[in-house]
C-alpha positions as CSV (number, residue, x, y, z in Angstrom):
1,M,-3.4,12.6,78.2
2,A,-1.4,14.3,80.9
3,D,-0.8,18.0,81.0
4,S,2.5,19.7,80.6
5,G,4.9,18.3,83.3
6,D,7.1,21.2,84.1
7,A,9.3,18.9,86.1
8,V,9.7,15.2,86.8
9,N,8.7,13.7,90.1
10,S,11.1,10.8,90.7
11,T,11.2,8.1,93.3
12,S,12.4,4.5,93.3
13,S,11.2,1.0,94.1
14,G,12.6,-1.8,96.2
15,K,14.7,-1.8,99.3
16,E,17.2,0.6,97.8
17,A,15.3,3.8,97.2
18,R,16.8,6.5,95.1
19,N,16.5,10.2,95.7
20,T,12.9,11.4,95.7
21,V,12.4,14.4,93.5
22,T,8.9,15.6,93.7
23,D,8.1,18.6,91.6
24,G,4.5,17.7,91.0
25,P,2.1,20.3,92.3
26,V,-0.3,19.8,95.2
27,T,-3.8,19.5,94.0
28,D,-5.0,17.7,97.1
29,P,-4.7,19.1,100.6
30,A,-4.0,15.5,101.8
31,S,-0.8,15.1,99.9
32,N,2.2,13.0,100.5
33,N,4.8,15.1,102.3
34,K,5.4,12.5,105.0
35,S,5.9,9.7,102.5
36,L,8.4,11.7,100.6
37,E,10.4,12.4,103.8
38,A,10.2,8.8,104.7
39,S,11.4,7.8,101.2
40,N,14.4,10.2,101.5
41,S,15.2,8.7,105.0
42,A,15.1,5.2,103.5
43,F,17.6,6.3,100.9
44,H,20.0,7.5,103.5
45,G,19.6,4.4,105.5
46,A,20.4,2.2,102.6
47,R,23.4,4.3,101.6
48,T,24.7,4.1,105.2
49,K,24.6,0.3,105.1
50,L,26.3,0.0,101.7
51,D,28.9,2.7,102.3
52,S,30.6,2.9,105.6
53,K,32.5,6.1,104.9
54,S,33.1,9.1,107.0
55,G,30.6,11.5,108.5
56,A,31.6,14.1,105.9
57,L,30.3,11.8,103.2
58,K,27.1,11.3,105.0
59,K,26.7,15.0,105.3
60,S,27.3,15.3,101.5
61,S,24.6,12.7,100.8
62,R,22.1,14.6,103.0
63,Y,23.0,17.8,101.1
64,R,22.5,16.1,97.7
65,S,19.2,14.6,98.6
66,R,18.0,17.9,100.0
67,S,19.0,20.0,97.0
68,L,17.7,17.4,94.6
69,S,14.2,17.9,95.7
70,A,14.1,20.9,93.4
71,S,16.9,20.1,91.0
72,S,14.7,19.3,88.1
73,T,13.1,22.7,88.2
74,D,16.3,24.7,88.5
75,S,17.5,25.5,85.0
76,Y,20.4,27.5,86.2
77,S,23.7,26.9,88.0
78,S,24.5,25.3,91.3
79,A,24.6,28.7,92.9
80,S,21.0,28.3,93.8
81,Y,21.7,25.1,95.7
82,T,24.3,26.8,97.8
83,A,21.7,29.3,98.9
84,S,19.0,26.7,99.5
85,S,21.3,24.7,101.8
86,S,21.9,27.5,104.3
87,D,20.8,27.3,107.9
88,E,18.0,29.6,107.3
89,D,16.1,26.9,105.5
90,D,15.3,25.5,108.9
91,V,13.3,28.7,109.7
92,S,9.9,29.0,108.0
93,P,9.6,32.3,105.9
94,R,6.3,32.8,107.7
95,E,8.3,33.3,110.9
96,K,10.5,36.0,109.5
97,I,10.0,39.7,109.3
98,Q,10.5,40.5,105.7
99,K,10.9,44.0,104.1
100,T,12.4,45.3,100.9
101,E,14.7,48.3,100.7
102,N,11.7,50.5,99.8
103,G,9.7,49.3,102.8
104,F,7.4,46.9,100.9
105,I,6.2,44.1,103.2
106,D,3.3,42.4,101.4
107,F,5.1,39.2,100.4
108,C,6.6,36.1,101.8
109,V,9.6,34.4,100.2
110,R,12.6,32.4,101.3
111,N,15.3,35.1,101.1
112,I,14.7,38.5,99.7
113,N,18.5,39.1,99.4
114,Q,18.6,36.7,96.5
115,H,16.7,39.2,94.3
116,A,19.7,40.2,92.1
117,F,20.3,36.6,91.0
118,G,16.6,36.1,90.3
119,R,16.5,39.3,88.2
120,R,19.2,38.1,86.0
121,E,17.3,34.9,85.4
122,I,14.2,36.8,84.5
123,E,16.2,38.9,82.0
124,I,17.5,35.8,80.4
125,A,14.0,34.4,80.1
126,E,12.8,37.6,78.5
127,Q,15.2,37.0,75.6
128,E,13.7,33.5,75.0
129,M,10.1,34.9,75.0
130,P,10.0,37.4,72.2
131,G,6.2,37.0,71.6
132,I,5.1,38.1,75.1
133,M,7.7,40.8,75.2
134,A,6.4,42.2,71.9
135,L,2.9,42.1,73.4
136,R,4.1,44.0,76.4
137,K,5.7,46.7,74.3
138,R,2.7,47.0,71.9
139,A,-0.1,47.1,74.5
140,A,1.6,48.8,77.5
141,E,0.2,52.3,76.7
142,D,-3.4,51.0,76.1
143,K,-3.5,49.1,79.5
144,P,-6.0,46.6,78.3
145,L,-6.0,44.9,81.7
146,K,-6.8,48.0,83.6
147,N,-9.1,47.2,86.7
148,A,-8.2,43.5,86.4
149,K,-7.4,42.1,89.8
150,I,-5.8,38.7,89.3
151,V,-5.1,35.9,91.8
152,G,-2.4,33.7,90.3
153,C,-1.5,30.2,91.3
154,T,1.2,28.8,89.0
155,H,4.7,27.6,89.1
156,I,6.9,30.5,90.0
157,N,10.0,30.4,87.8
158,A,11.8,32.8,85.5
159,Q,9.3,32.2,82.6
160,T,6.1,32.8,84.7
161,A,7.8,35.8,86.2
162,V,7.9,37.3,82.7
163,L,4.1,36.6,82.5
164,I,3.5,38.2,85.9
165,E,5.3,41.3,85.0
166,T,3.6,41.5,81.6
167,L,0.2,41.4,83.2
168,V,1.2,44.3,85.5
169,H,2.6,46.3,82.5
170,L,-0.8,45.8,80.8
171,G,-2.6,47.4,83.8
172,A,-3.5,44.4,86.0
173,Q,-3.1,44.1,89.8
174,V,-1.8,40.7,90.8
175,R,-1.2,38.6,93.9
176,W,0.6,35.3,93.3
177,A,1.2,32.0,95.0
178,A,2.8,28.7,93.8
179,C,0.8,25.8,92.6
180,N,3.6,23.5,93.5
181,I,5.4,23.1,96.8
182,Y,8.7,22.2,95.2
183,S,9.0,24.0,91.9
184,T,9.4,27.6,93.1
185,Q,12.8,29.2,92.1
186,N,13.5,31.1,95.3
187,E,15.7,33.7,93.6
188,V,13.0,34.5,91.1
189,A,10.4,34.8,93.8
190,A,12.7,37.2,95.6
191,A,13.2,39.3,92.5
192,L,9.4,39.7,92.0
193,A,8.9,40.6,95.7
194,H,11.8,43.1,95.5
195,A,10.1,44.7,92.5
196,G,7.0,45.3,94.6
197,Y,4.7,42.3,93.6
198,P,2.8,40.4,96.3
199,I,4.4,37.0,96.0
200,F,3.9,34.2,98.5
201,A,6.0,31.2,97.6
202,W,9.2,29.4,98.4
203,R,10.6,26.0,97.5
204,G,9.8,23.3,100.1
205,E,6.5,24.6,101.5
206,T,4.6,22.4,103.8
207,E,0.9,21.5,103.2
208,E,-0.1,24.2,105.6
209,D,2.2,26.7,104.0
210,F,0.8,25.9,100.6
211,W,-2.7,26.7,101.5
212,W,-1.7,29.7,103.6
213,C,0.1,31.3,100.7
214,I,-3.0,30.9,98.4
215,D,-5.2,32.3,101.2
216,K,-2.9,35.3,101.5
217,C,-3.4,36.0,97.8
218,V,-7.2,35.6,97.9
219,A,-8.2,37.3,101.2
220,A,-5.9,40.3,101.4
221,E,-7.1,43.5,103.0
222,N,-8.9,45.9,100.6
223,W,-8.7,43.3,97.9
224,Q,-11.5,41.9,95.8
225,P,-10.1,39.7,93.0
226,N,-12.1,39.5,89.8
227,M,-10.0,37.0,87.9
228,I,-8.2,33.7,88.6
229,L,-5.2,32.4,86.7
230,D,-4.8,28.9,87.9
231,D,-2.7,25.8,87.3
232,G,-4.2,22.8,88.9
233,G,-7.4,24.4,90.2
234,D,-6.2,25.0,93.8
235,A,-6.9,28.8,93.9
236,T,-10.3,28.1,92.4
237,H,-10.9,25.3,94.9
238,L,-9.9,27.4,98.0
239,M,-11.9,30.4,96.9
240,L,-15.0,28.3,96.2
241,K,-14.9,26.4,99.5
242,K,-13.8,29.2,101.8
243,Y,-14.8,32.5,100.2
244,N,-18.0,31.6,98.3
245,A,-19.3,35.2,98.3
246,M,-16.0,36.4,96.9
247,F,-16.0,33.6,94.3
248,K,-19.3,34.8,92.9
249,M,-17.7,38.2,92.1
250,I,-15.1,36.5,89.8
251,Q,-15.5,37.5,86.2
252,G,-13.4,34.8,84.7
253,I,-11.1,31.8,85.4
254,V,-8.2,30.7,83.2
255,E,-7.0,27.2,83.8
256,E,-3.9,25.7,82.1
257,S,-3.6,22.1,83.2
258,V,-5.5,18.9,82.5
259,T,-5.9,18.3,86.3
260,G,-7.5,21.8,86.8
261,V,-9.7,21.5,83.8
262,H,-11.1,18.1,85.0
263,R,-11.9,19.8,88.3
264,L,-13.7,22.6,86.5
265,Y,-15.7,20.1,84.5
266,Q,-16.7,18.4,87.8
267,L,-17.8,21.7,89.2
268,S,-19.8,22.5,86.1
269,K,-21.6,19.1,86.1
270,A,-22.5,19.6,89.8
271,G,-23.9,23.1,89.0
272,K,-21.3,24.8,91.3
273,L,-19.3,26.6,88.6
274,S,-21.1,30.0,88.7
275,V,-18.5,32.0,86.8
276,P,-17.0,31.7,83.2
277,A,-13.9,29.5,82.9
278,M,-11.5,29.2,80.0
279,N,-9.8,25.9,79.2
280,V,-6.3,27.1,78.1
281,N,-4.9,23.5,78.2
282,D,-6.8,22.5,75.1
283,S,-5.5,25.4,73.0
284,V,-3.3,24.3,70.1
285,T,-0.2,26.2,71.3
286,K,-0.5,24.4,74.7
287,T,-1.2,20.8,73.6
288,K,0.9,20.7,70.4
289,F,3.8,22.8,71.6
290,D,4.2,23.1,75.4
291,N,3.0,19.6,76.2
292,L,5.1,18.0,73.4
293,Y,8.2,20.0,72.9
294,S,8.8,21.3,76.4
295,C,8.3,17.9,78.0
296,R,10.6,16.3,75.4
297,E,13.4,18.4,76.8
298,S,12.5,18.6,80.5
299,I,12.2,14.8,80.9
300,I,15.9,14.3,80.1
301,D,17.1,17.3,82.0
302,S,15.2,16.2,85.1
303,L,16.2,12.6,85.0
304,K,19.8,13.4,84.5
305,R,19.9,15.8,87.4
306,S,18.1,13.5,89.8
307,T,19.6,10.1,88.9
308,D,22.8,10.7,86.9
309,I,22.4,7.4,85.0
310,M,23.2,6.5,81.4
311,F,20.0,5.9,79.3
312,G,21.4,3.9,76.4
313,G,19.9,0.4,76.5
314,K,17.7,1.1,79.5
315,Q,14.2,-0.4,79.3
316,V,11.5,2.3,79.9
317,V,7.7,2.0,80.2
318,I,5.8,5.2,79.7
319,C,2.2,5.2,81.0
320,G,0.1,7.4,78.7
321,Y,0.7,8.4,75.0
322,G,-0.9,11.8,75.0
323,E,1.2,14.8,74.0
324,V,3.3,14.6,77.1
325,G,3.9,10.9,76.7
326,K,4.8,11.4,73.0
327,G,7.4,14.0,74.0
328,C,8.9,11.7,76.6
329,C,9.0,8.8,74.1
330,Q,10.8,10.8,71.5
331,A,13.4,12.0,73.9
332,L,14.2,8.6,75.5
333,K,14.1,6.7,72.2
334,G,16.6,9.3,70.9
335,L,19.0,8.4,73.7
336,G,18.8,4.7,72.9
337,C,16.2,3.5,75.4
338,I,13.9,0.5,74.7
339,V,10.5,2.1,75.2
340,Y,7.2,0.4,76.0
341,I,3.8,2.2,76.2
342,T,0.7,1.6,78.3
343,E,-2.4,3.3,77.0
344,I,-6.1,2.8,77.5
345,D,-7.2,5.1,74.6
346,P,-7.3,2.9,71.5
347,I,-6.4,5.8,69.1
348,C,-3.4,6.8,71.2
349,A,-2.4,3.2,71.5
350,L,-2.6,2.8,67.7
351,Q,-0.5,5.9,67.3
352,A,2.1,4.5,69.6
353,S,2.3,1.3,67.7
354,M,2.6,3.2,64.4
355,D,5.4,5.2,65.8
356,G,7.3,2.1,66.5
357,F,6.7,1.5,70.2
358,R,5.4,-1.7,71.8
359,V,2.1,-1.2,73.5
360,M,1.8,-3.4,76.6
361,K,0.0,-3.8,79.9
362,L,1.9,-2.5,82.9
363,N,1.9,-5.8,84.6
364,E,3.5,-7.5,81.6
365,V,6.7,-5.3,81.7
366,I,6.9,-4.1,85.2
367,R,9.4,-6.8,86.3
368,N,11.9,-6.0,83.6
369,V,12.0,-2.2,83.1
370,D,14.6,0.2,84.6
371,I,12.4,3.3,84.5
372,V,8.7,3.9,84.9
373,I,7.2,7.2,83.8
374,T,3.6,8.2,84.3
375,A,2.0,10.8,82.0
376,T,-1.7,10.1,82.2
377,G,-3.3,12.8,84.5
378,N,-5.1,9.9,86.3
379,K,-4.6,8.6,89.8
380,N,-3.0,5.4,91.2
381,V,-1.5,4.5,87.8
382,V,1.5,2.9,89.6
383,T,0.4,1.1,92.8
384,R,2.3,-0.5,95.7
385,E,1.6,-3.9,94.0
386,H,3.5,-2.7,90.9
387,M,6.4,-1.5,93.1
388,D,6.7,-4.9,94.8
389,K,7.3,-6.4,91.3
390,M,9.9,-3.9,90.2
391,K,13.6,-4.8,90.0
392,N,15.7,-3.2,92.8
393,G,16.7,0.3,91.9
394,C,13.9,0.9,89.3
395,V,13.3,4.6,88.9
396,V,9.7,5.8,89.1
397,C,8.8,9.2,87.8
398,N,5.7,11.4,87.2
399,M,5.5,13.8,84.3
400,G,1.8,14.8,84.9
401,H,0.6,17.8,86.9
402,S,-0.9,15.8,89.8
403,N,1.1,14.0,92.5
404,T,-1.4,11.1,92.7
405,E,-0.4,9.1,89.6
406,I,2.1,7.1,91.7
407,D,0.4,5.8,94.9
408,I,2.9,6.5,97.6
409,N,0.4,7.3,100.3
410,K,-0.1,3.7,101.5
411,K,1.4,2.8,104.8
412,E,3.5,0.0,103.2
413,I,5.5,2.5,101.3
414,Y,7.3,3.7,104.4
415,W,10.4,1.5,104.2
């Protein structure tokens, strides 16, 4: 079963590659940035051959591909794309001198001037999160998190911003980085930084930027964290490997993804997990609600934004029938797709069959399907060999946390 896919990672097979939308978090320092860039380049090359229009159209295509890299995580209007396409995107935020109106400098975001737009997004999210807002109001005076010093590494969007501000209202001190190099909503990060929170994140980070941001949250001056709130296990991994003495001072780890939980179990079996850790992913409200219902909506939104195709009659294979896979199946079946399932767990496979889906092996359907979606939490589920068998223009997507379910690191993938 895959964990909650906050956004879809989408690429395509064959000679005519579609736009690559990679919102999956980086859980491995040796990730696939170069291959993603190569895939985007291949897309533009193919479009140039097929469409001999003016340079203005080519410029428009480049803009579309660039902004689409985050489209499936932007729940708001196209105003955010206009900001992200400015010339300043070519300058790394690490090279800028950043300061708020109040002189606060302990942050690194794309553009602090976008804070007003981000604040409006946070206020809208607060209206959709009455439970956590009620908790904030009820416990604000008691400060139950007083003396908690939390290193956070999650997606940074309007919803997690509500969480971050609630933790602070309850007495905690926080430093926050993104668990995903593509999912950060820059306007929201700017709003948090403008409010005085140490935020180190922007959409489109490089691998080096990604680990630098987490490092800035862990090893700040006069800062000894005692808790980790992690999504994917990257903050835990960095602190254990690089700051072992500091890691031993941690009083608790909270992990919310299948990928991160697997990494914690590996550490525990190896005898290296010397601090308490909580598996939030297996809580009922996470698996039965977030994984199922959230993914049921986000899969359609993400695919529509990134591909703009009609789903009725499309043949889709979904790898994995955990809670995330179930949500994806419900959504796509509701739009008229013909859905196939691949699943190695016999119970989940039987569930898929009883729910009316055909359970197949990937090799049996790979030549005929229009869309391939991975939701397993495993690695190399879709390989280069599978891609060679796909029809031209087949859309390949990832709904899991990790970016390794689709093997795009092989040399042959660079068209």
